[in-house]
C-alpha positions as CSV (number, residue, x, y, z in Angstrom):
1,M,11.1,11.6,12.5
2,I,12.4,8.2,11.8
3,P,15.0,6.5,14.1
4,R,16.6,3.3,13.0
5,V,18.7,1.0,15.1
6,H,21.3,-0.8,12.9
7,D,22.9,-4.2,13.4
8,M,25.5,-4.3,16.1
9,G,29.2,-4.4,15.0
10,H,32.8,-4.7,16.2
11,D,34.6,-2.1,14.0
12,T,34.3,1.3,15.6
13,R,36.9,2.9,13.4
14,G,35.3,1.6,10.2
15,L,31.9,3.1,11.2
16,V,33.6,6.4,12.1
17,A,35.5,6.5,8.9
18,Y,32.2,5.9,7.0
19,L,30.3,8.6,8.9
20,Y,33.1,11.2,8.2
21,G,33.8,10.0,4.7
22,P,32.1,10.9,1.4
23,G,29.5,8.1,1.5
24,K,28.8,5.4,-1.0
25,A,27.4,7.9,-3.5
26,E,29.3,11.0,-2.2
27,E,26.1,12.1,-0.4
28,H,27.9,13.1,2.8
29,V,28.3,16.8,3.0
30,N,30.3,18.6,5.7
31,P,30.4,15.7,8.3
32,H,31.0,17.0,11.8
33,L,30.3,16.2,15.4
34,V,27.2,17.7,17.0
35,A,27.2,16.0,20.4
36,A,29.2,13.4,22.3
37,W,29.5,11.9,25.8
38,D,32.3,14.4,26.5
39,S,32.3,18.0,25.3
40,Q,36.0,17.6,24.6
41,A,35.6,14.6,22.3
42,P,37.7,14.9,19.2
43,D,36.0,15.8,15.9
44,P,38.0,14.5,13.0
45,V,36.8,16.9,10.4
46,P,38.9,17.7,7.4
47,D,41.8,20.0,8.1
48,S,41.7,19.1,11.8
49,E,44.5,17.5,13.8
50,A,42.1,14.9,15.2
51,T,41.9,11.6,13.4
52,Y,39.4,8.9,13.1
53,G,41.6,6.8,15.3
54,D,41.5,9.4,18.0
55,L,37.8,9.2,18.3
56,Q,37.7,5.5,17.9
57,R,40.2,4.8,20.7
58,L,38.3,7.0,23.1
59,L,35.0,5.3,22.2
60,D,36.5,1.9,22.6
61,Q,38.4,2.6,25.8
62,P,35.8,1.0,28.3
63,V,35.7,-2.0,26.0
64,M,39.5,-2.4,25.9
65,A,39.8,-2.0,29.6
66,L,38.0,-5.3,30.0
67,P,40.0,-8.6,30.0
68,E,40.0,-9.8,26.4
69,S,38.0,-12.9,27.4
70,A,35.3,-10.6,28.9
71,R,34.9,-8.3,25.9
72,P,31.6,-8.8,23.9
73,D,32.0,-9.9,20.3
74,E,29.7,-7.2,19.0
75,Y,29.9,-3.9,20.9
76,V,29.4,-1.1,18.4
77,W,25.9,0.4,18.6
78,H,24.6,2.5,15.7
79,L,21.4,4.6,15.5
80,S,20.4,6.9,12.7
81,V,17.7,9.5,13.1
82,R,16.1,11.1,10.0
83,A,13.7,14.0,9.7
84,A,10.7,13.8,7.4
85,P,11.2,15.5,3.9
86,E,8.8,18.3,4.7
87,D,10.3,19.1,8.1
88,P,12.3,22.3,8.5
89,I,16.1,22.0,8.5
90,L,17.2,21.7,12.2
91,T,20.3,23.4,13.6
92,D,23.3,21.6,15.0
93,E,22.1,22.6,18.5
94,Q,18.7,21.0,17.9
95,W,20.2,17.8,16.5
96,A,22.5,17.7,19.6
97,D,19.5,17.8,21.9
98,I,17.8,15.1,19.9
99,A,20.9,12.9,20.1
100,R,21.0,13.3,23.9
101,R,17.4,12.4,24.2
102,M,17.9,9.3,22.0
103,V,20.9,7.9,23.9
104,A,19.0,8.5,27.2
105,A,15.8,6.9,26.0
106,T,17.5,3.8,24.6
107,G,19.7,3.1,27.7
108,I,23.0,4.0,26.1
109,A,23.4,7.1,28.3
110,P,20.5,7.6,30.8
111,E,20.2,11.1,32.0
112,G,22.3,11.7,35.1
113,D,24.2,8.4,34.8
114,D,28.0,9.3,35.2
115,A,29.0,5.7,34.3
116,A,27.0,5.5,31.1
117,C,28.4,4.4,27.7
118,R,30.5,6.6,25.4
119,W,28.8,7.9,22.3
120,A,29.1,10.4,19.5
121,A,26.6,12.0,17.1
122,V,27.7,12.9,13.6
123,R,25.8,15.0,11.1
124,H,26.7,14.7,7.5
125,A,23.4,15.9,5.8
126,D,20.7,18.4,6.5
127,D,18.1,15.9,7.4
128,H,19.7,13.3,9.7
129,I,22.3,12.3,12.2
130,H,24.1,9.1,13.1
131,I,24.9,8.1,16.7
132,V,27.7,5.6,17.3
133,A,28.3,4.2,20.8
134,T,30.1,1.3,22.5
135,V,27.9,-0.7,24.8
136,V,30.3,-1.3,27.6
137,R,29.8,1.3,30.3
138,E,32.5,3.2,32.1
139,D,32.0,0.9,35.1
140,G,32.6,-2.2,32.9
141,R,29.0,-3.4,32.8
142,Q,27.1,-3.7,29.5
143,A,24.3,-1.3,28.8
144,R,20.7,-2.5,29.1
145,I,19.5,-1.7,25.6
146,R,16.7,-4.2,25.1
147,Q,13.8,-2.7,23.2
148,D,16.1,0.1,22.0
149,G,14.3,0.3,18.7
150,A,10.9,0.7,20.3
151,R,12.2,3.2,22.8
152,S,13.8,5.3,20.1
153,Q,10.5,5.3,18.2
154,A,8.6,6.4,21.3
155,E,11.1,9.2,21.9
156,A,10.8,10.3,18.3
157,R,7.1,10.8,18.7
158,K,7.8,13.1,21.6
159,V,10.5,15.0,19.6
160,E,8.0,15.6,16.8
161,I,5.6,17.2,19.3
162,D,8.3,19.3,21.0
163,Y,9.8,20.6,17.7
164,G,6.6,20.9,15.8
165,L,7.7,18.3,13.2
166,R,5.5,16.1,11.1
167,R,4.0,13.5,13.4
168,L,4.5,10.0,11.9
169,N,2.2,7.1,12.7
170,V,3.6,4.4,15.0
171,G,4.8,1.4,13.1
172,D,4.4,-2.3,13.9
173,G,7.4,-3.7,12.2
174,T,5.4,-4.9,9.1
175,A,6.4,-2.1,6.7
176,A,8.7,-2.6,3.8
177,K,12.3,-1.6,4.2
178,R,12.9,2.0,3.3
179,P,15.5,3.0,0.7
180,T,18.8,4.0,2.1
181,S,20.3,7.4,1.8
182,A,22.7,6.2,-0.8
183,E,19.9,4.6,-2.9
184,R,17.9,7.9,-2.8
185,H,20.9,10.0,-3.7
186,K,21.7,7.7,-6.6
187,A,18.1,7.9,-7.9
188,N,18.2,11.7,-7.6
189,R,21.4,11.9,-9.6
190,Q,20.0,9.7,-12.3
191,G,16.7,11.7,-12.4
192,K,14.6,8.8,-11.4
193,E,11.3,9.2,-9.5
194,R,11.9,6.1,-7.4
195,T,14.8,4.1,-6.2
196,P,15.6,0.7,-7.7
197,R,14.4,-0.9,-4.4
198,E,11.0,0.8,-4.8
199,E,10.7,0.2,-8.5
200,L,11.5,-3.5,-8.0
201,R,9.0,-3.8,-5.2
202,E,6.2,-2.4,-7.4
203,T,7.2,-4.6,-10.3
204,V,7.3,-7.8,-8.2
205,R,4.0,-7.0,-6.6
206,R,2.4,-6.6,-10.0
207,A,4.0,-9.9,-11.1
208,A,2.5,-11.7,-8.1
209,A,-1.0,-10.3,-8.6
210,G,-3.3,-13.4,-9.2
211,V,-0.4,-15.6,-9.9
212,A,-1.0,-19.4,-9.6
213,S,2.4,-21.1,-9.7
214,E,6.1,-20.5,-9.4
215,E,6.6,-20.9,-13.1
216,E,4.1,-18.3,-13.9
217,F,5.5,-15.9,-11.3
218,F,9.0,-16.1,-12.7
219,D,7.7,-15.9,-16.2
220,R,6.1,-12.6,-15.3
221,L,9.2,-11.3,-13.7
222,A,11.2,-12.1,-16.8
223,A,8.5,-10.5,-19.0
224,A,8.8,-7.4,-16.9
225,G,12.5,-7.1,-17.9
226,L,14.0,-8.0,-14.5
227,L,17.1,-10.0,-14.0
228,I,16.5,-13.0,-11.8
229,R,18.6,-15.2,-9.6
230,Q,17.1,-18.3,-8.0
231,R,18.5,-19.9,-4.8
232,T,18.2,-23.7,-4.7
233,A,19.0,-26.3,-2.1
234,P,21.4,-29.2,-2.8
235,S,18.2,-31.3,-3.5
236,G,17.3,-28.9,-6.3
237,D,14.3,-27.4,-4.4
238,L,13.9,-23.7,-4.9
239,L,14.5,-21.8,-1.7
240,G,14.3,-18.1,-2.8
241,Y,15.0,-15.5,-5.5
242,K,16.6,-12.2,-6.1
243,V,15.9,-9.6,-8.8
244,A,17.7,-6.6,-10.2
245,L,17.1,-3.9,-12.8
246,P,19.2,-4.3,-15.9
247,D,20.5,-0.7,-15.6
248,D,21.2,-0.6,-11.8
249,R,24.8,-1.6,-11.3
250,N,27.5,-1.2,-8.8
251,E,31.0,0.3,-9.4
252,D,32.1,-2.9,-11.0
253,Q,29.2,-2.8,-13.4
254,E,27.5,-5.8,-11.8
255,P,23.7,-5.9,-11.3
256,I,22.6,-5.0,-7.8
257,Y,20.2,-7.7,-6.7
258,Y,17.6,-7.6,-4.0
259,S,15.9,-10.6,-2.4
260,G,12.1,-10.6,-2.4
261,S,12.1,-10.5,1.5
262,T,14.2,-7.3,1.5
263,L,11.7,-5.7,-0.9
264,A,8.7,-6.3,1.4
265,P,7.9,-9.0,4.0
266,D,5.2,-10.5,1.8
267,L,7.3,-10.8,-1.3
268,S,9.5,-13.6,0.0
269,L,9.1,-16.8,-2.0
270,P,7.4,-18.7,0.9
271,R,4.9,-15.9,1.4
272,I,4.1,-15.7,-2.3
273,R,3.6,-19.5,-2.4
274,K,0.9,-19.1,0.3
275,R,-1.2,-17.1,-2.2
276,W,-1.9,-20.1,-4.3
277,A,-2.0,-22.7,-1.6
278,D,-5.0,-25.0,-1.5
279,D,-8.2,-23.5,-0.1
280,L,-9.9,-24.6,3.1
281,T,-11.7,-27.5,1.4
282,G,-8.5,-28.9,0.0
283,H,-9.4,-28.0,-3.6
284,Q,-7.0,-26.0,-5.8
285,S,-7.9,-22.4,-6.0
286,D,-9.8,-21.1,-9.0
287,A,-6.6,-19.0,-9.7
288,A,-5.3,-22.1,-11.4
289,T,-7.8,-21.5,-14.3
290,D,-6.0,-22.0,-17.6
291,R,-5.2,-18.7,-19.3
292,S,-3.0,-20.0,-22.1
293,S,-3.2,-18.6,-25.5
294,S,-5.4,-21.4,-26.7
295,S,-8.1,-20.8,-24.0
296,P,-10.9,-18.3,-24.4
297,R,-9.8,-14.9,-23.3
298,I,-11.8,-12.8,-21.0
299,S,-12.5,-9.2,-22.2
300,P,-11.2,-6.3,-20.2
301,S,-14.8,-5.1,-19.5
302,A,-16.0,-8.5,-18.4
303,A,-12.9,-8.9,-16.1
304,R,-13.8,-5.4,-14.5
305,R,-17.4,-6.3,-14.1
306,Q,-16.5,-9.6,-12.3
307,A,-13.9,-7.8,-10.3
308,T,-16.5,-5.3,-9.1
309,T,-18.7,-8.1,-7.8
310,A,-15.7,-9.7,-6.0
311,V,-14.8,-6.4,-4.5
312,W,-18.4,-5.8,-3.3
313,Q,-18.4,-9.2,-1.6
314,A,-15.1,-8.2,0.1
315,V,-16.7,-5.0,1.4
316,L,-19.3,-7.1,3.1
317,I,-16.6,-9.3,4.7
318,L,-14.7,-6.1,5.9
319,D,-17.9,-4.9,7.6
320,Q,-18.4,-7.9,9.9
321,G,-16.0,-10.7,9.0
322,D,-13.5,-12.1,11.5
323,D,-10.0,-10.7,11.6
324,G,-8.3,-13.5,9.7
325,Q,-10.7,-13.3,6.8
326,I,-10.4,-9.6,6.6
327,A,-6.6,-9.7,6.6
328,A,-6.7,-12.2,3.7
329,H,-9.2,-10.0,1.8
330,L,-7.0,-6.9,2.3
331,A,-3.9,-8.7,0.9
332,A,-5.9,-9.8,-2.1
333,A,-7.4,-6.4,-2.5
334,G,-3.9,-5.1,-3.0
335,E,-3.4,-7.6,-5.8
336,V,-6.6,-6.3,-7.5
337,L,-5.4,-2.7,-7.3
338,D,-2.0,-3.8,-8.7
339,A,-3.7,-5.6,-11.5
340,L,-6.0,-2.7,-12.2
341,A,-3.1,-0.2,-12.3
342,K,-1.2,-2.5,-14.6
343,T,-4.0,-2.7,-17.1
344,S,-5.6,0.7,-16.9
345,A,-5.8,3.4,-19.6
346,A,-3.4,6.3,-19.7
347,H,-5.8,8.9,-18.2
348,T,-6.3,6.9,-15.0
349,R,-3.0,4.9,-14.8
350,R,-1.1,7.4,-12.6
351,E,-3.7,7.7,-9.9
352,L,-4.4,4.0,-9.9
353,R,-0.7,3.2,-9.7
354,D,-0.4,5.6,-6.8
355,A,-3.4,4.1,-5.1
356,A,-1.9,0.6,-5.4
357,W,1.4,1.9,-4.2
358,A,-0.2,3.5,-1.1
359,F,-2.5,0.6,-0.3
360,E,0.5,-1.8,-0.3
361,R,1.2,-0.7,3.3
362,A,-2.4,-1.4,4.3
363,T,-2.2,-5.0,3.1
364,R,0.2,-6.1,6.0
365,S,-0.3,-6.2,9.7
366,H,0.3,-8.7,12.5
367,V,-3.2,-10.2,12.0
368,Q,-2.6,-13.6,10.5
369,A,-4.5,-14.0,7.2
370,E,-6.7,-17.0,6.7
371,R,-5.9,-17.9,3.1
372,G,-8.7,-19.5,1.0
373,H,-11.2,-16.8,1.8
374,D,-9.7,-14.5,-0.7
375,R,-10.1,-16.8,-3.8
376,A,-12.6,-14.5,-5.5
377,L,-10.4,-11.4,-5.2
378,R,-7.3,-13.3,-6.4
379,Q,-9.2,-14.7,-9.4
380,A,-10.4,-11.2,-10.1
381,A,-6.8,-9.9,-10.1
382,R,-5.8,-12.8,-12.3
383,D,-8.6,-12.1,-14.8
384,L,-7.7,-8.4,-14.9
385,V,-4.1,-9.3,-15.8
386,Y,-5.0,-11.8,-18.5
387,S,-7.8,-9.6,-20.0
388,G,-5.0,-7.3,-21.1
389,P,-4.9,-3.4,-21.2
390,A,-8.3,-1.7,-21.2
391,L,-9.2,1.1,-23.6
392,G,-10.1,4.3,-22.0
393,R,-13.5,4.5,-23.8
394,G,-16.6,2.4,-24.4
395,E,-17.5,-0.5,-22.1
396,D,-13.9,-0.9,-21.0
397,G,-13.8,2.7,-19.7
398,A,-17.2,2.6,-18.2
399,T,-16.6,-0.7,-16.3
400,T,-13.3,0.8,-15.1
401,A,-15.2,3.6,-13.5
402,M,-17.6,1.1,-12.0
403,L,-14.7,-0.9,-10.5
404,I,-12.9,2.2,-9.2
405,D,-16.2,3.3,-7.5
406,M,-16.5,0.0,-5.7
407,A,-12.7,-0.2,-4.9
408,F,-13.1,3.2,-3.2
409,F,-15.6,1.7,-0.7
410,L,-13.4,-1.3,-0.1
411,V,-10.3,0.9,0.6
412,S,-12.4,3.1,2.8
413,A,-13.7,0.1,4.7
414,A,-10.1,-1.0,5.1
415,A,-9.1,2.3,6.6
416,H,-12.0,2.0,9.1
417,W,-11.0,-1.5,10.1
418,H,-7.3,-0.6,10.6
419,A,-8.3,2.4,12.6
420,K,-10.5,0.3,14.8
421,K,-7.5,-2.1,15.4
422,E,-5.2,0.9,16.0
423,H,-3.0,0.1,13.0
424,A,-2.1,3.7,12.5
425,Q,0.2,3.4,9.5
426,Q,-2.1,1.0,7.7
427,A,-5.1,3.2,8.3
428,A,-3.3,6.3,7.0
429,A,-2.1,4.3,3.9
430,A,-5.7,3.2,3.1
431,R,-7.0,6.8,3.4
432,Q,-4.2,7.9,1.0
433,A,-5.2,5.2,-1.4
434,A,-8.8,6.3,-1.2
435,D,-7.8,9.8,-2.2
436,H,-6.0,8.5,-5.3
437,L,-9.0,6.3,-6.2
438,R,-11.3,9.3,-5.8
439,A,-9.1,11.2,-8.3
440,A,-9.0,8.2,-10.7
441,Y,-12.8,8.0,-10.5
442,Q,-13.2,11.6,-11.3
443,A,-11.0,11.1,-14.4
444,A,-12.9,7.9,-15.5
445,A,-16.5,8.5,-14.8
446,P,-17.7,11.8,-16.2
447,P,-18.0,10.8,-19.9
448,Y,-20.3,8.0,-19.0
449,L,-22.3,9.7,-16.3
450,G,-22.6,12.7,-18.7
451,V,-24.1,10.5,-21.4
452,M,-26.6,9.1,-18.9
453,H,-27.4,12.6,-17.5
454,Q,-28.3,13.8,-21.0
455,R,-30.4,10.8,-21.7
456,G,-32.2,11.3,-18.4
457,R,-32.9,14.9,-19.2
458,R,-34.4,13.8,-22.6
459,L,-36.8,11.4,-20.9
460,S,-40.5,12.5,-21.2
461,H,-42.0,14.2,-18.2
462,P,-44.4,11.3,-17.5
463,L,-41.4,8.9,-17.6
464,Q,-39.3,11.1,-15.3
465,R,-42.2,11.3,-12.8
466,K,-42.5,7.5,-13.0
467,Q,-38.8,7.0,-12.2
468,A,-39.2,9.5,-9.3
469,A,-42.1,7.5,-8.0
470,H,-40.0,4.3,-8.1
471,L,-37.4,6.2,-6.1
472,R,-39.8,7.4,-3.5
473,R,-41.2,3.9,-3.1
474,A,-37.8,2.3,-2.7
475,V,-35.9,4.7,-0.5
476,P,-38.4,7.2,0.8
477,E,-36.0,8.6,3.4
478,L,-33.4,9.5,0.7
479,A,-35.6,10.3,-2.3
480,E,-35.8,14.1,-1.9
481,Q,-32.0,14.4,-1.4
482,I,-31.4,12.2,-4.5
483,L,-33.9,14.2,-6.6
484,A,-32.0,17.4,-5.7
485,E,-28.6,16.0,-6.8
486,P,-27.1,16.8,-10.2
487,G,-26.7,13.1,-10.8
488,W,-30.4,12.4,-10.5
489,H,-30.9,12.4,-14.3
490,A,-28.3,9.8,-14.8
491,L,-30.0,7.6,-12.2
492,A,-33.4,8.2,-13.9
493,A,-31.9,7.0,-17.2
494,T,-30.5,3.9,-15.5
495,L,-33.9,3.2,-13.8
496,A,-35.4,3.4,-17.3
497,D,-32.8,0.9,-18.6
498,V,-33.5,-1.4,-15.6
499,E,-37.2,-1.4,-16.3
500,N,-36.7,-1.9,-20.1
501,A,-34.5,-5.0,-19.3
502,G,-37.4,-6.6,-17.4
503,H,-36.6,-5.8,-13.8
504,D,-38.7,-4.1,-11.2
505,P,-36.9,-0.7,-10.8
506,A,-38.2,-0.1,-7.2
507,A,-37.3,-3.6,-6.0
508,L,-33.8,-3.5,-7.5
509,L,-33.2,0.0,-6.2
510,A,-34.3,-1.0,-2.7
511,E,-32.0,-4.0,-2.9
512,A,-29.0,-1.9,-3.9
513,A,-29.8,0.6,-1.1
514,E,-30.2,-2.0,1.6
515,R,-26.7,-3.3,1.3
516,R,-25.1,-0.2,2.8
517,E,-26.5,3.1,4.1
518,L,-26.2,5.9,1.7
519,D,-27.1,9.0,3.7
520,T,-23.4,10.2,4.0
521,A,-22.4,9.7,0.4
522,E,-21.6,12.9,-1.5
523,S,-23.3,11.7,-4.6
524,I,-25.8,8.9,-3.8
525,S,-27.0,9.0,-7.5
526,D,-23.5,8.1,-8.8
527,V,-23.2,5.2,-6.4
528,M,-26.7,3.9,-7.2
529,V,-26.1,4.2,-11.0
530,W,-23.2,1.8,-10.9
531,R,-24.8,-0.6,-8.5
532,L,-27.9,-0.9,-10.5
533,R,-26.1,-1.4,-13.8
534,R,-24.1,-4.1,-12.2
535,L,-27.0,-5.8,-10.5
536,A,-29.2,-5.7,-13.6
537,D,-26.3,-6.7,-15.9
538,L,-26.7,-3.6,-17.9
539,P,-23.9,-2.2,-20.1
540,A,-21.8,0.2,-18.1
541,D,-21.5,2.4,-21.2
542,A,-25.0,3.6,-21.7
543,S,-24.3,5.5,-24.9
544,T,-27.6,4.2,-26.5
545,G,-31.1,4.9,-25.5
546,P,-33.0,2.8,-23.0
547,E,-35.2,1.2,-25.6
548,S,-32.2,-0.4,-27.3
549,S,-29.3,-0.6,-24.9
550,T,-30.7,-3.1,-22.6
551,T,-32.8,-5.4,-24.8
552,K,-30.2,-6.0,-27.4
553,G,-30.1,-9.7,-28.1
554,V,-33.4,-10.6,-26.3
555,P,-35.8,-12.5,-28.6
556,K,-39.0,-10.8,-29.4
557,G,-41.7,-11.4,-26.9
558,Q,-39.3,-12.3,-24.1
559,T,-37.9,-10.2,-21.4
560,R,-34.4,-10.6,-19.9
561,Q,-34.4,-12.5,-16.7
562,K,-33.5,-10.7,-13.7
563,A,-29.8,-10.9,-13.0
564,T,-29.0,-13.0,-10.0
565,P,-27.3,-10.9,-7.4
566,P,-24.0,-12.1,-5.9
567,P,-24.5,-14.5,-3.0
568,Q,-24.4,-12.7,0.4
569,N,-22.5,-13.8,3.4
570,T,-25.1,-13.2,6.1
571,S,-22.5,-13.2,8.8
572,A,-20.7,-10.3,7.0
573,T,-23.7,-8.2,6.1
574,R,-23.3,-4.7,7.5
575,T,-25.9,-3.3,9.9
576,G,-26.1,0.2,11.4
577,T,-23.1,1.6,9.5
578,R,-22.6,4.3,7.0
579,E,-21.1,4.5,3.6
580,P,-17.7,6.2,3.3
581,R,-17.9,9.7,1.8
582,R,-16.6,10.0,-1.7
């Protein structure tokens, strides 16, 4: 149940007329009174003798009884209370009880207070009510309604328990503004999955992923097909911006614009500028790397491989970094997911888009982000965007699976951190994003793991025993569990590739296993396959045999040098923790 305190006003009749009227999109159905301060309060429904003015005059009476000089400028209080979409339809009597509880909790009409404010609750839809009140009490004093928003939220949590409704997580004021009823009804009439506000928020977030300058940001917005208005100071300095969808227009056929800050708190121009601010050493971020048409273009697979390394380093930070660093990494991780969704192949695009959409909520909290620590992730997002769309096959598809695998662990670590900080909404959002990443991984990985599985089954028995020996030497406590997994053959093929490329399989396997505990992973083999192929710089698409896939391009008589693992931040290395279950 979602209560929302609206801005105070001074036009009681105007609000009453809106609540009983058809609504901006004719979404108001059967408006009627469900409760009020007085059981005899007029209900100006159609075909009734009562008028809007009758209800307005009675509500305003305590205000008008004051001398004009003593009347507050803003005295009309407005609260809407909405049930969750999956909640059952409540009766008028139930909504009346909820209304009374809300006015009592917020200080409008405390229980047993005969001199409380006058109020009325109007229902004009199945899923919500509006409460209008005037804040001057019957005794002429003004109601004490400080913290009315927080109090209404606390009461809503109790209502959810008492009525068996969906229990929502407690918010902290950092969530993006929800679409209004009119916006939702309009989207439904037009057969659209999301409201213009939501579509614009997603488009602007994608445009901001890895961006390095204002010019680049606005170029991306224009390339996405948005209409843009910029707000400038008399000096010519850019102060802000608004965006609109070309086909979203009002009754006068004018585009409906939304400012960045009304789409989400972190999409205002000042907040976006912070993303490309100088790092802690005073040097410009690597995100300023030239990506013009004349510069060498990174391939989609190379961008995904580099992003996997950056995400892994972020996982280490989330394990033991300080809060400011973690907050910066979570914000930048959202950019990586936005960029990955934007450039993904069709068979993973929907789940990745939903993962990015869900994780958006997990990128914001009251913890102040220390910018500069997130340079690697922001560069990864930038490279993903400029590498262009990835094919759903070959090395592009395989490195996509590799990156999704690592992103799952980052998002799971984010859920754990938010839960530890008691950020309920953010933790729930991260868990939801992890579910979508799991589904995307299951769509992306099987073709490549299947190839490696068949190659592993075709290895000679002596070679299979040799790889099993490497496994037992590297991770003796997990070896038997891994050998019993269906994915063992894919791991055996990868170990053969590792050895063929000139690495020590046992040493590299131990290195990969040391970084995080693996005993709670559903498929340790899958996780180790991608980690080994990344650490050894092996092709993610192992469609050729171990004798040729890893030595291609190495001069005769030489072995490939061992790939240098990404530098570790010793202060962030995880100890005594377990890997999230996938």
